[in-house]
C-alpha positions as CSV (number, residue, x, y, z in Angstrom):
1,M,3.7,11.0,1.4
2,A,2.9,12.2,4.8
3,V,2.2,10.4,7.4
4,E,0.3,10.8,10.5
5,D,2.7,12.4,13.1
6,Q,1.1,9.9,16.4
7,P,-1.0,7.1,15.0
8,D,-3.0,5.4,17.2
9,S,-0.7,2.9,17.6
10,E,-2.7,0.4,20.4
11,L,-6.0,1.0,17.3
12,L,-3.5,-0.2,14.5
13,N,-2.3,-3.4,16.7
14,V,-6.0,-4.2,17.2
15,K,-6.7,-3.8,13.5
16,L,-3.7,-5.4,12.3
17,L,-4.1,-8.5,15.0
18,S,-8.1,-9.0,13.2
19,L,-6.6,-8.9,9.6
20,H,-3.9,-11.6,10.8
21,Q,-6.7,-13.5,12.3
22,H,-9.2,-13.2,9.6
23,L,-6.8,-14.3,6.6
24,S,-5.4,-17.4,8.4
25,S,-9.3,-18.4,8.5
26,L,-9.5,-18.2,5.0
27,G,-7.9,-21.2,3.8
28,R,-5.7,-21.0,0.3
29,V,-6.0,-17.2,-0.9
30,L,-5.4,-15.8,-4.2
31,V,-4.4,-11.7,-3.5
32,A,-5.2,-9.7,-6.6
33,Y,-1.9,-7.9,-6.5
34,S,-1.0,-4.7,-8.2
35,G,2.0,-3.5,-6.6
36,G,0.2,-0.8,-4.7
37,V,0.8,-0.2,-1.2
38,D,-2.8,-1.2,-0.5
39,S,-2.8,-4.6,-2.5
40,A,1.1,-4.9,-1.8
41,F,0.3,-4.8,2.3
42,L,-2.4,-7.5,1.8
43,A,-0.2,-9.8,-0.1
44,W,2.3,-9.3,2.4
45,A,0.2,-9.7,5.1
46,A,-1.4,-12.8,3.6
47,H,1.9,-14.6,3.3
48,R,2.9,-13.7,7.1
49,A,-0.5,-15.2,8.3
50,L,-0.7,-18.3,5.6
51,G,2.9,-18.8,4.3
52,E,2.9,-20.9,1.0
53,N,-0.9,-21.5,1.2
54,M,-1.6,-17.7,-0.8
55,L,-0.4,-16.9,-3.8
56,A,-0.2,-12.7,-5.1
57,V,-1.7,-12.8,-8.6
58,L,-0.5,-9.5,-10.8
59,A,-2.8,-9.1,-13.9
60,D,-1.2,-8.0,-16.8
61,S,-2.5,-6.1,-19.9
62,P,-2.1,-3.0,-21.9
63,S,-3.8,-0.6,-19.3
64,L,-0.8,-1.5,-16.9
65,A,2.1,0.9,-17.5
66,R,5.4,-1.1,-17.5
67,S,7.4,0.5,-15.2
68,Q,4.5,-0.4,-12.5
69,M,4.5,-3.9,-13.6
70,Q,8.3,-4.3,-12.7
71,D,7.8,-2.4,-9.8
72,A,5.3,-4.7,-8.6
73,V,7.7,-7.6,-9.8
74,S,10.6,-6.5,-8.2
75,F,8.8,-6.0,-4.8
76,A,7.1,-9.6,-4.5
77,Q,10.9,-10.8,-5.2
78,E,11.7,-8.8,-2.8
79,Q,9.4,-10.2,-0.2
80,G,9.9,-13.6,-1.1
81,L,6.0,-13.8,-2.0
82,P,4.5,-16.4,-4.1
83,F,4.0,-15.1,-7.5
84,A,2.2,-15.3,-10.8
85,I,1.2,-13.1,-13.7
86,L,-1.8,-13.4,-15.4
87,Q,-3.1,-12.2,-18.8
88,T,-6.3,-10.5,-19.1
89,A,-8.1,-9.5,-21.8
90,E,-10.8,-6.8,-20.9
91,M,-9.5,-5.0,-23.9
92,E,-11.0,-7.5,-26.1
93,R,-14.6,-6.2,-24.0
94,P,-16.4,-4.0,-26.2
95,E,-18.3,-2.7,-23.4
96,Y,-15.0,-1.9,-21.5
97,R,-13.4,-0.5,-24.7
98,R,-16.9,2.0,-24.8
99,N,-15.5,3.3,-21.9
100,D,-18.5,4.8,-20.0
101,G,-19.2,5.2,-16.4
102,A,-19.0,1.4,-15.9
103,R,-15.8,0.5,-17.2
104,C,-14.0,-0.5,-14.0
105,F,-16.7,-2.8,-13.3
106,H,-15.9,-4.7,-16.6
107,C,-12.6,-4.6,-15.9
108,K,-12.7,-5.9,-12.5
109,D,-15.5,-9.1,-14.1
110,E,-12.5,-9.3,-15.9
111,L,-9.9,-10.0,-13.6
112,F,-11.9,-11.5,-11.0
113,T,-13.5,-14.1,-13.6
114,V,-9.7,-15.4,-14.8
115,M,-8.5,-15.2,-11.1
116,E,-11.6,-17.3,-10.5
117,E,-10.4,-20.2,-13.2
118,L,-6.7,-20.0,-11.7
119,R,-8.1,-20.6,-8.3
120,A,-10.5,-23.6,-9.5
121,R,-7.9,-25.0,-11.5
122,Q,-5.3,-25.2,-8.8
123,G,-7.4,-25.7,-5.4
124,F,-7.3,-22.4,-3.8
125,D,-10.2,-21.5,-1.4
126,V,-10.9,-18.0,-1.8
127,I,-9.9,-14.7,-3.5
128,A,-8.9,-11.3,-2.2
129,Y,-8.6,-7.7,-3.2
130,G,-7.1,-4.8,-1.2
131,V,-10.0,-2.5,-0.8
132,N,-10.3,-0.2,2.1
133,A,-12.1,1.5,4.3
134,D,-11.8,5.0,2.8
135,D,-13.1,3.4,-0.6
136,Q,-16.6,3.4,0.3
137,G,-16.6,7.0,-0.1
138,D,-15.2,7.1,-3.5
139,Y,-17.3,6.3,-7.0
140,R,-15.7,2.3,-7.2
141,P,-17.8,0.3,-9.6
142,G,-15.2,-2.5,-9.8
143,Q,-16.4,-3.0,-6.2
144,Q,-19.7,-4.5,-7.4
145,A,-17.7,-6.7,-9.6
146,A,-16.0,-8.1,-6.5
147,R,-19.2,-8.4,-4.5
148,E,-20.6,-10.3,-7.5
149,H,-17.9,-12.9,-7.6
150,G,-17.8,-13.0,-3.7
151,V,-14.4,-11.9,-3.7
152,A,-13.0,-11.1,0.0
153,A,-11.9,-8.1,1.4
154,P,-9.7,-8.1,4.3
155,L,-8.3,-4.8,4.3
156,L,-12.4,-3.4,4.8
157,D,-13.3,-6.2,7.2
158,A,-10.3,-5.4,9.6
159,R,-11.7,-1.4,9.0
160,L,-8.5,-0.5,7.9
161,S,-8.2,3.3,6.2
162,K,-5.4,4.1,3.5
163,Q,-3.5,6.0,6.1
164,D,-3.9,3.2,8.6
165,I,-2.1,1.0,6.0
166,R,0.6,3.5,5.1
167,N,1.4,3.7,8.9
168,L,1.4,-0.3,9.1
169,A,3.5,-0.7,5.8
170,R,6.0,1.9,7.0
171,E,6.5,0.3,10.7
172,A,6.8,-3.1,8.5
173,G,9.6,-1.8,6.3
174,L,7.7,-2.0,3.3
175,R,9.2,0.4,1.0
176,V,5.7,0.9,-0.6
177,W,4.4,2.8,2.2
178,D,4.4,6.1,0.7
179,K,3.8,5.0,-3.1
180,P,1.9,7.5,-4.9
181,A,-2.1,6.2,-6.1
182,S,-1.8,4.8,-9.8
183,A,-5.1,3.4,-11.3
184,C,-5.1,1.9,-14.8
185,L,-3.8,3.7,-17.8
186,S,-7.6,3.4,-19.0
187,S,-8.7,6.0,-15.9
188,R,-7.1,8.7,-17.5
189,I,-9.0,8.6,-20.8
190,E,-12.3,10.9,-20.4
191,Y,-15.3,8.9,-20.5
192,G,-16.9,8.1,-24.0
193,R,-13.8,8.1,-25.5
194,P,-12.7,4.8,-26.5
195,V,-10.0,3.2,-25.1
196,T,-7.4,2.2,-27.6
197,H,-3.8,1.1,-27.5
198,E,-2.6,4.5,-29.0
199,A,-4.2,6.2,-26.1
200,L,-3.0,4.3,-23.5
201,Q,0.6,4.3,-25.0
202,A,0.8,8.5,-25.2
203,V,-0.8,8.1,-21.5
204,E,2.0,6.1,-21.0
205,Q,4.7,7.6,-22.4
206,G,3.8,11.0,-21.0
207,E,3.9,9.8,-17.5
208,E,7.1,8.2,-17.7
209,A,8.5,11.6,-19.5
210,L,7.0,14.0,-16.8
211,R,8.6,11.2,-14.0
212,A,11.9,11.9,-15.5
213,L,11.6,15.5,-14.8
214,G,11.8,15.1,-11.5
215,F,7.6,15.1,-10.9
216,R,6.5,12.3,-8.5
217,Q,2.5,13.0,-8.0
218,L,1.0,13.2,-11.2
219,R,-1.9,12.4,-14.1
220,V,-2.1,12.5,-17.8
221,R,-5.6,13.0,-18.7
222,H,-6.2,12.2,-22.3
223,H,-9.1,14.5,-23.9
224,G,-8.3,13.4,-27.7
225,D,-6.4,16.6,-29.1
226,I,-6.4,18.3,-25.5
227,V,-4.0,16.4,-22.9
228,R,-4.9,18.1,-19.3
229,L,-1.9,17.6,-16.6
230,E,-2.4,17.0,-12.7
231,I,0.7,17.5,-11.1
232,A,0.7,17.7,-7.4
233,R,0.1,21.3,-5.7
234,D,3.4,21.4,-4.0
235,E,5.2,20.6,-7.5
236,L,2.7,23.2,-9.2
237,A,5.6,26.1,-8.5
238,R,7.9,24.2,-10.8
239,A,5.6,23.0,-13.3
240,L,4.5,26.6,-13.8
241,S,7.5,28.0,-15.0
242,P,8.0,29.1,-18.8
243,D,11.3,26.8,-19.5
244,M,8.5,23.8,-18.2
245,A,6.0,24.7,-20.2
246,A,7.8,24.7,-23.5
247,E,9.3,21.1,-22.1
248,F,5.5,20.1,-21.9
249,T,4.6,21.3,-25.1
250,R,7.5,19.4,-26.7
251,I,6.9,16.5,-24.9
252,F,3.1,16.3,-25.6
253,K,2.8,17.6,-29.1
254,A,5.5,14.8,-30.1
255,L,3.1,12.3,-28.7
256,G,0.3,13.4,-31.1
257,F,-1.5,16.1,-29.0
258,T,-2.7,19.2,-30.2
259,Y,-3.1,21.1,-27.5
260,V,-1.2,21.2,-24.0
261,T,-2.8,22.1,-20.9
262,L,-1.9,22.2,-17.3
263,D,-4.9,21.8,-14.7
264,L,-4.3,24.4,-12.1
265,E,-6.3,22.6,-9.3
266,G,-3.8,20.2,-9.5
267,F,-3.6,16.2,-9.0
268,R,-6.2,14.7,-7.7
269,S,-7.5,10.8,-7.7
270,G,-10.7,10.2,-10.1
271,S,-11.1,14.0,-11.1
272,M,-12.8,12.3,-14.1
273,N,-15.6,11.4,-12.4
274,A,-16.8,14.9,-11.7
275,V,-18.3,15.3,-15.4
276,L,-20.6,11.9,-14.6
277,P,-24.5,12.2,-13.8
278,V,-25.1,12.1,-9.8
279,T,-27.4,8.8,-11.1
280,I,-24.1,7.2,-11.9
281,L,-22.2,8.3,-9.0
282,T,-25.0,6.9,-6.6
283,S,-25.2,3.5,-8.4
284,N,-23.4,0.4,-7.5
285,K,-22.3,-0.6,-11.2
286,D,-22.8,1.9,-13.6
């Protein structure tokens, strides 16, 4: 993951101080934690500001890949973060399983509902999550759920961009600083196709198989009988070889797909959103 050669260190330090001051003012804080660079940095910063008055909360469900969960647990243990795992039940919500443009809203609504129950039981003051300044330019219905639940956004309030967070995490020696972005497994299933345990397992197993082949930045997009593989452009040359094509075919036909395709545009976050109507993309919830 590339990092700016000459980040504005003075401005970064101002933003970091602003983040620390804001977190220090929040009281006892629950941090929605996934193990990605944003939430991991937020949890680390909250621990520096608040000590034991914070708790990193990892939501476990079928849409969380086991490898991602294990890595998130490992990072929390490495950093000595107060940490808990909560079970969420978004798969029990019909409005989530139907997988329309509001799926992420219902996922985050479930997450923050469960976290609010924990907050009330254990006497925490605030729930916080890792949305950053760059997230404001994308379709993120989960942000509407956060607003409705009154969830704090310390990274956004400190005007930290994704690159800022990576730079600060690198300076702090956090190994996740260059970790590839990884949304939940449900985001790999085309809109309108129901989210099922079987589809999630096929995506998870497919992505683990691609990583075992040495690919790093990737997505397995589930389109029913068709699987569409997105691989970072700087890794595409290797993916386009006849031998690798044969290996892809073997792997994904064994997972139940009839047709195996490689997307020549390469990896890009949110590519499933390209099929959503403009009215959906410009709305706050759905």
